[in-house]
PDB file of N, CA, C and O in Angstrom:
ATOM      1  N   MET A   1     -67.457  27.402 108.910  1.00  0.00           N
ATOM      2  CA  MET A   1     -67.893  27.072 110.247  1.00  0.00           C
ATOM      3  C   MET A   1     -67.588  28.253 111.155  1.00  0.00           C
ATOM      4  O   MET A   1     -66.492  28.811 111.107  1.00  0.00           O
ATOM      5  N   ALA A   2     -68.537  28.627 111.966  1.00  0.00           N
ATOM      6  CA  ALA A   2     -68.355  29.698 112.946  1.00  0.00           C
ATOM      7  C   ALA A   2     -68.622  29.142 114.326  1.00  0.00           C
ATOM      8  O   ALA A   2     -69.507  28.308 114.514  1.00  0.00           O
ATOM      9  N   THR A   3     -67.850  29.609 115.291  1.00  0.00           N
ATOM     10  CA  THR A   3     -68.035  29.174 116.668  1.00  0.00           C
ATOM     11  C   THR A   3     -68.068  30.394 117.565  1.00  0.00           C
ATOM     12  O   THR A   3     -67.221  31.278 117.440  1.00  0.00           O
ATOM     13  N   ILE A   4     -69.040  30.455 118.472  1.00  0.00           N
ATOM     14  CA  ILE A   4     -69.128  31.498 119.482  1.00  0.00           C
ATOM     15  C   ILE A   4     -68.944  30.811 120.822  1.00  0.00           C
ATOM     16  O   ILE A   4     -69.674  29.876 121.149  1.00  0.00           O
ATOM     17  N   THR A   5     -67.967  31.271 121.601  1.00  0.00           N
ATOM     18  CA  THR A   5     -67.661  30.625 122.876  1.00  0.00           C
ATOM     19  C   THR A   5     -67.485  31.667 123.963  1.00  0.00           C
ATOM     20  O   THR A   5     -66.932  32.737 123.713  1.00  0.00           O
ATOM     21  N   ASN A   6     -67.948  31.367 125.163  1.00  0.00           N
ATOM     22  CA  ASN A   6     -67.703  32.176 126.338  1.00  0.00           C
ATOM     23  C   ASN A   6     -67.536  31.237 127.513  1.00  0.00           C
ATOM     24  O   ASN A   6     -68.441  30.465 127.830  1.00  0.00           O
ATOM     25  N   THR A   7     -66.391  31.296 128.157  1.00  0.00           N
ATOM     26  CA  THR A   7     -66.162  30.491 129.355  1.00  0.00           C
ATOM     27  C   THR A   7     -65.828  31.382 130.544  1.00  0.00           C
ATOM     28  O   THR A   7     -65.430  30.886 131.598  1.00  0.00           O
ATOM     29  N   ALA A   8     -65.989  32.699 130.383  1.00  0.00           N
ATOM     30  CA  ALA A   8     -65.650  33.650 131.437  1.00  0.00           C
ATOM     31  C   ALA A   8     -66.660  33.599 132.575  1.00  0.00           C
ATOM     32  O   ALA A   8     -67.836  33.293 132.378  1.00  0.00           O
ATOM     33  N   GLU A   9     -66.171  33.903 133.762  1.00  0.00           N
ATOM     34  CA  GLU A   9     -67.039  33.958 134.933  1.00  0.00           C
ATOM     35  C   GLU A   9     -67.558  35.382 135.102  1.00  0.00           C
ATOM     36  O   GLU A   9     -66.825  36.340 134.860  1.00  0.00           O
ATOM     37  N   ARG A  10     -68.797  35.527 135.508  1.00  0.00           N
ATOM     38  CA  ARG A  10     -69.388  36.829 135.820  1.00  0.00           C
ATOM     39  C   ARG A  10     -69.608  36.906 137.322  1.00  0.00           C
ATOM     40  O   ARG A  10     -69.654  35.882 138.005  1.00  0.00           O
ATOM     41  N   GLY A  11     -69.740  38.105 137.826  1.00  0.00           N
ATOM     42  CA  GLY A  11     -69.905  38.312 139.253  1.00  0.00           C
ATOM     43  C   GLY A  11     -71.315  38.092 139.766  1.00  0.00           C
ATOM     44  O   GLY A  11     -71.564  38.327 140.949  1.00  0.00           O
ATOM     45  N   LYS A  12     -72.244  37.656 138.941  1.00  0.00           N
ATOM     46  CA  LYS A  12     -73.637  37.505 139.361  1.00  0.00           C
ATOM     47  C   LYS A  12     -73.973  36.096 139.811  1.00  0.00           C
ATOM     48  O   LYS A  12     -75.152  35.745 139.876  1.00  0.00           O
ATOM     49  N   GLY A  13     -73.004  35.298 140.117  1.00  0.00           N
ATOM     50  CA  GLY A  13     -73.266  33.940 140.563  1.00  0.00           C
ATOM     51  C   GLY A  13     -72.596  32.934 139.657  1.00  0.00           C
ATOM     52  O   GLY A  13     -72.056  33.286 138.609  1.00  0.00           O
ATOM     53  N   THR A  14     -72.632  31.718 140.055  1.00  0.00           N
ATOM     54  CA  THR A  14     -71.978  30.661 139.308  1.00  0.00           C
ATOM     55  C   THR A  14     -72.981  29.958 138.401  1.00  0.00           C
ATOM     56  O   THR A  14     -74.080  29.596 138.821  1.00  0.00           O
ATOM     57  N   VAL A  15     -72.578  29.775 137.161  1.00  0.00           N
ATOM     58  CA  VAL A  15     -73.378  29.005 136.214  1.00  0.00           C
ATOM     59  C   VAL A  15     -72.840  27.586 136.247  1.00  0.00           C
ATOM     60  O   VAL A  15     -71.676  27.345 135.929  1.00  0.00           O
ATOM     61  N   ALA A  16     -73.688  26.658 136.632  1.00  0.00           N
ATOM     62  CA  ALA A  16     -73.240  25.283 136.803  1.00  0.00           C
ATOM     63  C   ALA A  16     -73.007  24.573 135.471  1.00  0.00           C
ATOM     64  O   ALA A  16     -72.138  23.706 135.380  1.00  0.00           O
ATOM     65  N   ASN A  17     -73.761  24.926 134.452  1.00  0.00           N
ATOM     66  CA  ASN A  17     -73.684  24.201 133.191  1.00  0.00           C
ATOM     67  C   ASN A  17     -73.280  25.117 132.049  1.00  0.00           C
ATOM     68  O   ASN A  17     -73.613  26.301 132.032  1.00  0.00           O
ATOM     69  N   ASN A  18     -72.558  24.547 131.099  1.00  0.00           N
ATOM     70  CA  ASN A  18     -72.287  25.216 129.839  1.00  0.00           C
ATOM     71  C   ASN A  18     -73.298  24.711 128.831  1.00  0.00           C
ATOM     72  O   ASN A  18     -73.663  23.536 128.848  1.00  0.00           O
ATOM     73  N   TYR A  19     -73.750  25.589 127.957  1.00  0.00           N
ATOM     74  CA  TYR A  19     -74.648  25.198 126.877  1.00  0.00           C
ATOM     75  C   TYR A  19     -73.807  24.818 125.677  1.00  0.00           C
ATOM     76  O   TYR A  19     -72.792  25.462 125.410  1.00  0.00           O
ATOM     77  N   SER A  20     -74.201  23.798 124.954  1.00  0.00           N
ATOM     78  CA  SER A  20     -73.487  23.357 123.764  1.00  0.00           C
ATOM     79  C   SER A  20     -74.493  23.161 122.637  1.00  0.00           C
ATOM     80  O   SER A  20     -75.346  22.275 122.696  1.00  0.00           O
ATOM     81  N   ILE A  21     -74.383  23.997 121.615  1.00  0.00           N
ATOM     82  CA  ILE A  21     -75.285  23.963 120.467  1.00  0.00           C
ATOM     83  C   ILE A  21     -74.464  23.613 119.235  1.00  0.00           C
ATOM     84  O   ILE A  21     -73.415  24.214 119.007  1.00  0.00           O
ATOM     85  N   THR A  22     -74.921  22.651 118.434  1.00  0.00           N
ATOM     86  CA  THR A  22     -74.225  22.296 117.194  1.00  0.00           C
ATOM     87  C   THR A  22     -75.191  22.400 116.017  1.00  0.00           C
ATOM     88  O   THR A  22     -76.410  22.369 116.188  1.00  0.00           O
ATOM     89  N   LYS A  23     -74.626  22.524 114.834  1.00  0.00           N
ATOM     90  CA  LYS A  23     -75.399  22.620 113.588  1.00  0.00           C
ATOM     91  C   LYS A  23     -76.399  23.777 113.624  1.00  0.00           C
ATOM     92  O   LYS A  23     -77.534  23.647 113.165  1.00  0.00           O
ATOM     93  N   TRP A  24     -75.954  24.913 114.179  1.00  0.00           N
ATOM     94  CA  TRP A  24     -76.796  26.083 114.356  1.00  0.00           C
ATOM     95  C   TRP A  24     -76.921  26.877 113.069  1.00  0.00           C
ATOM     96  O   TRP A  24     -75.940  27.072 112.351  1.00  0.00           O
ATOM     97  N   THR A  25     -78.122  27.331 112.782  1.00  0.00           N
ATOM     98  CA  THR A  25     -78.399  28.260 111.692  1.00  0.00           C
ATOM     99  C   THR A  25     -79.050  29.488 112.314  1.00  0.00           C
ATOM    100  O   THR A  25     -80.126  29.394 112.903  1.00  0.00           O
ATOM    101  N   GLU A  26     -78.397  30.640 112.184  1.00  0.00           N
ATOM    102  CA  GLU A  26     -78.914  31.867 112.796  1.00  0.00           C
ATOM    103  C   GLU A  26     -80.295  32.201 112.234  1.00  0.00           C
ATOM    104  O   GLU A  26     -80.512  32.169 111.023  1.00  0.00           O
ATOM    105  N   ASP A  27     -81.226  32.521 113.140  1.00  0.00           N
ATOM    106  CA  ASP A  27     -82.596  32.833 112.745  1.00  0.00           C
ATOM    107  C   ASP A  27     -83.196  33.762 113.788  1.00  0.00           C
ATOM    108  O   ASP A  27     -83.225  33.433 114.974  1.00  0.00           O
ATOM    109  N   HIS A  28     -83.679  34.932 113.347  1.00  0.00           N
ATOM    110  CA  HIS A  28     -84.274  35.902 114.264  1.00  0.00           C
ATOM    111  C   HIS A  28     -85.770  36.089 114.025  1.00  0.00           C
ATOM    112  O   HIS A  28     -86.381  36.976 114.622  1.00  0.00           O
ATOM    113  N   ALA A  29     -86.363  35.279 113.173  1.00  0.00           N
ATOM    114  CA  ALA A  29     -87.797  35.403 112.886  1.00  0.00           C
ATOM    115  C   ALA A  29     -88.450  34.037 112.970  1.00  0.00           C
ATOM    116  O   ALA A  29     -87.883  33.036 112.531  1.00  0.00           O
ATOM    117  N   MET A  30     -89.656  34.003 113.539  1.00  0.00           N
ATOM    118  CA  MET A  30     -90.339  32.730 113.691  1.00  0.00           C
ATOM    119  C   MET A  30     -91.791  32.858 113.259  1.00  0.00           C
ATOM    120  O   MET A  30     -92.481  33.800 113.649  1.00  0.00           O
ATOM    121  N   ASP A  31     -92.250  31.912 112.455  1.00  0.00           N
ATOM    122  CA  ASP A  31     -93.648  31.812 112.064  1.00  0.00           C
ATOM    123  C   ASP A  31     -94.328  30.891 113.071  1.00  0.00           C
ATOM    124  O   ASP A  31     -94.142  29.675 113.029  1.00  0.00           O
ATOM    125  N   CYS A  32     -95.104  31.459 113.962  1.00  0.00           N
ATOM    126  CA  CYS A  32     -95.723  30.674 115.035  1.00  0.00           C
ATOM    127  C   CYS A  32     -96.792  29.709 114.540  1.00  0.00           C
ATOM    128  O   CYS A  32     -97.194  28.809 115.276  1.00  0.00           O
ATOM    129  N   ASP A  33     -97.260  29.881 113.303  1.00  0.00           N
ATOM    130  CA  ASP A  33     -98.238  28.959 112.738  1.00  0.00           C
ATOM    131  C   ASP A  33     -97.580  27.771 112.042  1.00  0.00           C
ATOM    132  O   ASP A  33     -98.258  26.810 111.679  1.00  0.00           O
ATOM    133  N   ALA A  34     -96.276  27.834 111.857  1.00  0.00           N
ATOM    134  CA  ALA A  34     -95.564  26.742 111.183  1.00  0.00           C
ATOM    135  C   ALA A  34     -95.391  25.582 112.150  1.00  0.00           C
ATOM    136  O   ALA A  34     -95.188  25.780 113.348  1.00  0.00           O
ATOM    137  N   ALA A  35     -95.471  24.395 111.628  1.00  0.00           N
ATOM    138  CA  ALA A  35     -95.302  23.195 112.444  1.00  0.00           C
ATOM    139  C   ALA A  35     -93.892  22.630 112.268  1.00  0.00           C
ATOM    140  O   ALA A  35     -93.694  21.416 112.242  1.00  0.00           O
ATOM    141  N   ILE A  36     -92.931  23.523 112.151  1.00  0.00           N
ATOM    142  CA  ILE A  36     -91.557  23.103 111.882  1.00  0.00           C
ATOM    143  C   ILE A  36     -90.732  23.257 113.154  1.00  0.00           C
ATOM    144  O   ILE A  36     -90.484  24.374 113.610  1.00  0.00           O
ATOM    145  N   VAL A  37     -90.315  22.145 113.716  1.00  0.00           N
ATOM    146  CA  VAL A  37     -89.545  22.158 114.955  1.00  0.00           C
ATOM    147  C   VAL A  37     -88.165  22.768 114.732  1.00  0.00           C
ATOM    148  O   VAL A  37     -87.629  23.426 115.624  1.00  0.00           O
ATOM    149  N   THR A  38     -87.589  22.559 113.559  1.00  0.00           N
ATOM    150  CA  THR A  38     -86.242  23.081 113.318  1.00  0.00           C
ATOM    151  C   THR A  38     -86.206  24.603 113.402  1.00  0.00           C
ATOM    152  O   THR A  38     -85.199  25.169 113.828  1.00  0.00           O
ATOM    153  N   GLU A  39     -87.276  25.269 113.008  1.00  0.00           N
ATOM    154  CA  GLU A  39     -87.308  26.738 113.105  1.00  0.00           C
ATOM    155  C   GLU A  39     -87.253  27.170 114.566  1.00  0.00           C
ATOM    156  O   GLU A  39     -86.526  28.101 114.913  1.00  0.00           O
ATOM    157  N   THR A  40     -88.011  26.504 115.412  1.00  0.00           N
ATOM    158  CA  THR A  40     -87.990  26.816 116.841  1.00  0.00           C
ATOM    159  C   THR A  40     -86.611  26.544 117.425  1.00  0.00           C
ATOM    160  O   THR A  40     -86.118  27.329 118.234  1.00  0.00           O
ATOM    161  N   ASN A  41     -85.996  25.461 117.032  1.00  0.00           N
ATOM    162  CA  ASN A  41     -84.653  25.147 117.510  1.00  0.00           C
ATOM    163  C   ASN A  41     -83.652  26.208 117.094  1.00  0.00           C
ATOM    164  O   ASN A  41     -82.795  26.591 117.890  1.00  0.00           O
ATOM    165  N   ASP A  42     -83.746  26.695 115.848  1.00  0.00           N
ATOM    166  CA  ASP A  42     -82.831  27.733 115.376  1.00  0.00           C
ATOM    167  C   ASP A  42     -83.025  29.036 116.145  1.00  0.00           C
ATOM    168  O   ASP A  42     -82.052  29.714 116.474  1.00  0.00           O
ATOM    169  N   ILE A  43     -84.280  29.390 116.433  1.00  0.00           N
ATOM    170  CA  ILE A  43     -84.555  30.602 117.209  1.00  0.00           C
ATOM    171  C   ILE A  43     -83.966  30.471 118.612  1.00  0.00           C
ATOM    172  O   ILE A  43     -83.311  31.395 119.094  1.00  0.00           O
ATOM    173  N   LEU A  44     -84.192  29.338 119.269  1.00  0.00           N
ATOM    174  CA  LEU A  44     -83.661  29.114 120.608  1.00  0.00           C
ATOM    175  C   LEU A  44     -82.136  29.138 120.590  1.00  0.00           C
ATOM    176  O   LEU A  44     -81.519  29.737 121.470  1.00  0.00           O
ATOM    177  N   ALA A  45     -81.530  28.500 119.610  1.00  0.00           N
ATOM    178  CA  ALA A  45     -80.069  28.489 119.505  1.00  0.00           C
ATOM    179  C   ALA A  45     -79.525  29.892 119.253  1.00  0.00           C
ATOM    180  O   ALA A  45     -78.455  30.235 119.756  1.00  0.00           O
ATOM    181  N   THR A  46     -80.242  30.705 118.484  1.00  0.00           N
ATOM    182  CA  THR A  46     -79.818  32.086 118.249  1.00  0.00           C
ATOM    183  C   THR A  46     -79.882  32.893 119.536  1.00  0.00           C
ATOM    184  O   THR A  46     -78.982  33.688 119.810  1.00  0.00           O
ATOM    185  N   LEU A  47     -80.926  32.704 120.327  1.00  0.00           N
ATOM    186  CA  LEU A  47     -81.031  33.381 121.613  1.00  0.00           C
ATOM    187  C   LEU A  47     -79.890  32.958 122.535  1.00  0.00           C
ATOM    188  O   LEU A  47     -79.261  33.804 123.170  1.00  0.00           O
ATOM    189  N   ILE A  48     -79.622  31.664 122.613  1.00  0.00           N
ATOM    190  CA  ILE A  48     -78.514  31.169 123.436  1.00  0.00           C
ATOM    191  C   ILE A  48     -77.198  31.755 122.944  1.00  0.00           C
ATOM    192  O   ILE A  48     -76.363  32.160 123.752  1.00  0.00           O
ATOM    193  N   SER A  49     -77.002  31.805 121.623  1.00  0.00           N
ATOM    194  CA  SER A  49     -75.789  32.396 121.052  1.00  0.00           C
ATOM    195  C   SER A  49     -75.643  33.865 121.461  1.00  0.00           C
ATOM    196  O   SER A  49     -74.552  34.302 121.828  1.00  0.00           O
ATOM    197  N   ASP A  50     -76.728  34.618 121.397  1.00  0.00           N
ATOM    198  CA  ASP A  50     -76.693  36.028 121.796  1.00  0.00           C
ATOM    199  C   ASP A  50     -76.333  36.173 123.273  1.00  0.00           C
ATOM    200  O   ASP A  50     -75.553  37.054 123.633  1.00  0.00           O
ATOM    201  N   LEU A  51     -76.886  35.328 124.122  1.00  0.00           N
ATOM    202  CA  LEU A  51     -76.586  35.374 125.557  1.00  0.00           C
ATOM    203  C   LEU A  51     -75.132  34.999 125.833  1.00  0.00           C
ATOM    204  O   LEU A  51     -74.505  35.587 126.713  1.00  0.00           O
ATOM    205  N   ILE A  52     -74.588  34.033 125.098  1.00  0.00           N
ATOM    206  CA  ILE A  52     -73.180  33.656 125.238  1.00  0.00           C
ATOM    207  C   ILE A  52     -72.292  34.812 124.792  1.00  0.00           C
ATOM    208  O   ILE A  52     -71.323  35.151 125.471  1.00  0.00           O
ATOM    209  N   ALA A  53     -72.620  35.417 123.650  1.00  0.00           N
ATOM    210  CA  ALA A  53     -71.818  36.527 123.123  1.00  0.00           C
ATOM    211  C   ALA A  53     -71.798  37.720 124.082  1.00  0.00           C
ATOM    212  O   ALA A  53     -70.814  38.457 124.131  1.00  0.00           O
ATOM    213  N   GLN A  54     -72.876  37.913 124.841  1.00  0.00           N
ATOM    214  CA  GLN A  54     -72.941  39.012 125.803  1.00  0.00           C
ATOM    215  C   GLN A  54     -72.320  38.649 127.147  1.00  0.00           C
ATOM    216  O   GLN A  54     -72.221  39.497 128.033  1.00  0.00           O
ATOM    217  N   GLY A  55     -71.904  37.402 127.305  1.00  0.00           N
ATOM    218  CA  GLY A  55     -71.280  36.973 128.550  1.00  0.00           C
ATOM    219  C   GLY A  55     -72.266  36.661 129.653  1.00  0.00           C
ATOM    220  O   GLY A  55     -71.871  36.536 130.812  1.00  0.00           O
ATOM    221  N   ILE A  56     -73.536  36.532 129.323  1.00  0.00           N
ATOM    222  CA  ILE A  56     -74.562  36.256 130.334  1.00  0.00           C
ATOM    223  C   ILE A  56     -74.550  34.799 130.749  1.00  0.00           C
ATOM    224  O   ILE A  56     -74.730  34.482 131.925  1.00  0.00           O
ATOM    225  N   ILE A  57     -74.339  33.907 129.788  1.00  0.00           N
ATOM    226  CA  ILE A  57     -74.217  32.483 130.083  1.00  0.00           C
ATOM    227  C   ILE A  57     -72.951  31.958 129.434  1.00  0.00           C
ATOM    228  O   ILE A  57     -72.383  32.599 128.550  1.00  0.00           O
ATOM    229  N   LYS A  58     -72.513  30.797 129.875  1.00  0.00           N
ATOM    230  CA  LYS A  58     -71.335  30.171 129.299  1.00  0.00           C
ATOM    231  C   LYS A  58     -71.765  29.098 128.328  1.00  0.00           C
ATOM    232  O   LYS A  58     -72.796  28.454 128.525  1.00  0.00           O
ATOM    233  N   GLY A  59     -70.983  28.898 127.274  1.00  0.00           N
ATOM    234  CA  GLY A  59     -71.291  27.843 126.346  1.00  0.00           C
ATOM    235  C   GLY A  59     -70.623  28.043 125.004  1.00  0.00           C
ATOM    236  O   GLY A  59     -69.814  28.952 124.818  1.00  0.00           O
ATOM    237  N   THR A  60     -70.978  27.169 124.070  1.00  0.00           N
ATOM    238  CA  THR A  60     -70.426  27.197 122.738  1.00  0.00           C
ATOM    239  C   THR A  60     -71.539  26.925 121.731  1.00  0.00           C
ATOM    240  O   THR A  60     -72.357  26.025 121.920  1.00  0.00           O
ATOM    241  N   VAL A  61     -71.557  27.722 120.652  1.00  0.00           N
ATOM    242  CA  VAL A  61     -72.492  27.518 119.552  1.00  0.00           C
ATOM    243  C   VAL A  61     -71.666  27.381 118.303  1.00  0.00           C
ATOM    244  O   VAL A  61     -70.838  28.240 118.003  1.00  0.00           O
ATOM    245  N   THR A  62     -71.885  26.289 117.556  1.00  0.00           N
ATOM    246  CA  THR A  62     -71.104  26.019 116.366  1.00  0.00           C
ATOM    247  C   THR A  62     -72.040  25.798 115.163  1.00  0.00           C
ATOM    248  O   THR A  62     -73.027  25.068 115.250  1.00  0.00           O
ATOM    249  N   THR A  63     -71.702  26.443 114.053  1.00  0.00           N
ATOM    250  CA  THR A  63     -72.446  26.228 112.813  1.00  0.00           C
ATOM    251  C   THR A  63     -71.856  25.035 112.088  1.00  0.00           C
ATOM    252  O   THR A  63     -70.782  24.548 112.442  1.00  0.00           O
ATOM    253  N   THR A  64     -72.556  24.571 111.081  1.00  0.00           N
ATOM    254  CA  THR A  64     -72.049  23.429 110.294  1.00  0.00           C
ATOM    255  C   THR A  64     -71.122  23.901 109.221  1.00  0.00           C
ATOM    256  O   THR A  64     -70.596  23.090 108.459  1.00  0.00           O
TER     257      THR A  64
END
C-alpha cells in the first residue's frame, strides 16, 4: 500500500477541500475509444496524485 499526502498550506490562497482518493492504480495513458470508466478514474486519480505531490492541492491518495 502506498499513500501520498499533502496537508501543507501554499501562499496562493486557501484550498477549502482536501481530495481523498482510495484504491488508486497509477495510470498515465488513456485509450479514448475504450468504454471503461475505471481507466478514466485511474487517470484522474493519477493527475490528482501528481498535484498533491507537487503541493498544488491538498489531499491523500492511497493504493490498495
